[in-house]
Residue, then its C-alpha position, 0 to 999 in steps of 0.5 A: m095759342r089756340l088762334s095760332l093753331i087755327v090760323s096755322g091750319a087755315m093757312l095750309a088749307l088756302s093755297a091761293c089766298t092770304l090769311e091774316p089774324a085779325g084778333t081773337g077768334a077772327f081770321t081774314v081770307m083774301g083771294p081772287a073770286s067773284f063777290d057773289r060767290t064769295f058772299t054765298a060761300a061764307a054764309g053757307a059756311m056758317r050755315d054748315q056749322g049750325l049757325a042760325i043766320s039773322v042778317e044776311d045782307p049782300v049789298n053791305g057784305v055782312v052775314v051775322g049768325s049765332l050758335d048757342t051764345t056765340t055770335v059770328m059775323a062775316g064781312v065780304h069786301q071787294q078790293a080795288d085790285g080785284y080780290v075779294r076779302v072775307e073777314f070771319d069774327g067769332m066775337a069771343a067764340h066759346d068753342p075754340a074749333l068753330m072758327a077753324r070749321i067755318s074756315r074749312s067750310y068756306n074753303r071747301r065751298m070755294g073749292r080749295 
């Protein structure tokens, strides 16, 4: 139920993107943007929400951060069609609103 509320709210905020649920505490964002800008926005969104970044690997498109006992991973992937896909996975986030806050920060950083 909580994930569906998060996904529904994020879908409204993503006018130029698609949002696909990828499991509990996870979501995928796709949109036309550069890989570098998208990667920077994903890492920045996690920092905005107080996560301590332990891995920031632009070559492999991976950002890992933690807050309390929750680990969040972002995967940024360039698609063949020119779109960039970002997947955020909350890995059993104890704060159900954390992923929604990361999504809002990401959208803000992307100018959406």
